[in-house]
C-alpha positions, 0 to 999 in steps of 0.5 A: 466146377463152374461158378454157377455150379458152385453157387448152387451146390452151397444150397444143399445145406438147406436140406435134411435127409430122411430114411425111407425103410424097405417095405414102406408104402408111399402110395405110389403105384408101381414103386417100391422103396429099394432094398436096404431103404433109401435116404430122401432129401426134404427141405429143412424148414418144411420138415421142421414146420410139419414136425410141429404141426402134423401127426408123426405119421403125416410128417413126411409126405410124397409132395415134400419128397418131390420138393426135396428131390427137385431142390437137390437136383437144382443144387447138385445135379451129380448127387450119388442117389440121382438114379434112384430119385429119378426112378421115384419121380418117373412114377409121378410125372404129372405131380412132379411138374405141377409141384415144380411150377407151383413151388417155383412160381410161389417163390417168384411171387415172394421175390426169392428168385434163388429158390425159384431158380433151384426148383425149376432147375431141378425139374428141367434136369429131369425134363429137358423136353419141357419147353415151358419149364426151360423158358421159365428157368431162363426167366428166373435166371434173368430175374435173379441176376437183376434182383440186386441179391447177387453181389459177384459180377461174375456170377451175375454174368454166369446167370445171364449167359445160362439164361441166354443158352436156355432161351436161344435153344434150337429145340424150343418148338414155340419160338414166339412164346411171349415170355421167352421173347421178353426175357430174351430181349432183356438179355440182349439189352444187357449184352448191349445188342440193342437191334436183337432186343428190338427185334424179339420185343417187336415179335413179342408185342405182335403175339401178346394177348394181354394189354398189360404185357403189351404195354410193358413191352412197348415201353421197353421198345421205346426205351431202347429205340435210340440205342438201336438207332445208335447200333445201326448207325455205328455199324454203317460207319464200321462198314465204311458208309460214314454219310449214312452212319452220320444220318443215323447218329447225329439226330441222337445228340439231342436225346443222348448229348452226354453219351461218349460212345455216340460222340466217338462214332460220329468222330470216326464218321467225320474222320472217314469223310476227311472232315478232321476239325469236326472229328477233333471236336467229337473226339474232344467230347469223348475225352471230356465226358469219359476221361482218357480213352486210348482209341480216341488218343490214337485217332487224334494222333493220326488226325494231327499227323494227317494235318501235319501238326506233328507236335500234337500228333506226338503229344497224343501218341505219348499219352497212349504210350504212357498206358501201353509202353511196350506195344510194338505197333505204337512204338513204330507209330511214335518213331515215324512221328518223331522222324517227321518232327526231325528227331531222327535219333529218337525215331530210331530209338523208338524203332529199336524199342519196338524190335525189343518188344517182339513186334512184327518183323516185316512191319518193323523193317518197313518202318526202318526203310521209311526212317532211312528215307526220311533221314536222307531227306533231312541230310539233303 
């Protein structure tokens, strides 16, 4: 059972089952209660309220049965009587849709996104071709994940990923639906995919007819703009275009001076350009703002190796090995650094440790050959 299914299934405790006797009339054209009767779910709170406020023959209504079935489907989509319930609701297509949307929106207005999700999830199980309902469900998942009521980060992640699945569906006919674009952008922002969020929100602004909604989305665009420029910049750096990457990244230091990620990619760009002192400065900012960062320590070790400041190179590699003592590649790097500082015996000890750690045999062999050459150099 998935995490999301487990969360939903516990909600079946909110239901009470009432028996419809064979032959009873529900006033539904073309529908008869199956032979032997049928137990139908009803929300326990609704049933209790109607018992107190309604005549006995008016306690159970068709709308209350529809709500109960939708809720049950949202909580447990493999319930044993599902085919019988589907047969009943198939005779009430329009009523079922209206009740599902009205009930879910009512709970949304109350801030109860769990209930909104369950009703809309139940309806979407029945009508997978209803794009509007699928988009609403995706939006409810986002709102539930961000409501503060979900304390399990893994469940929050599951809700967001299910929203992404619904909102990215190829089957959706109106790709420019503003509700879809807004919440899809929200999921992308949560994923830190800022360029994707920016793109869909720009589409949403273009198609929005309501000034209030347009203003809201424009505010979101302004909020993520520096992060989208950051994403553009670091992608340029990763693609081997450090000069253009710096052109995109360095102006952001005025807005985001305390963001260690920004300093990291600026440092990478300077390192690619061979401006090693600038790279050291920004890697230093990463450590100042974030604390120890493994990749930063590795890069500093490489920079000091390139500058032939071997003791500093060794220092930063030692810091890395404290975190990953059994990493074969790092052990090989340390072996070479020890050799450069003249510690040939220690160098061979590190490469032996790399072999014991099960590293790549060809790489270790090349390191050994390099150590042999350095050893000969020192002896002469």
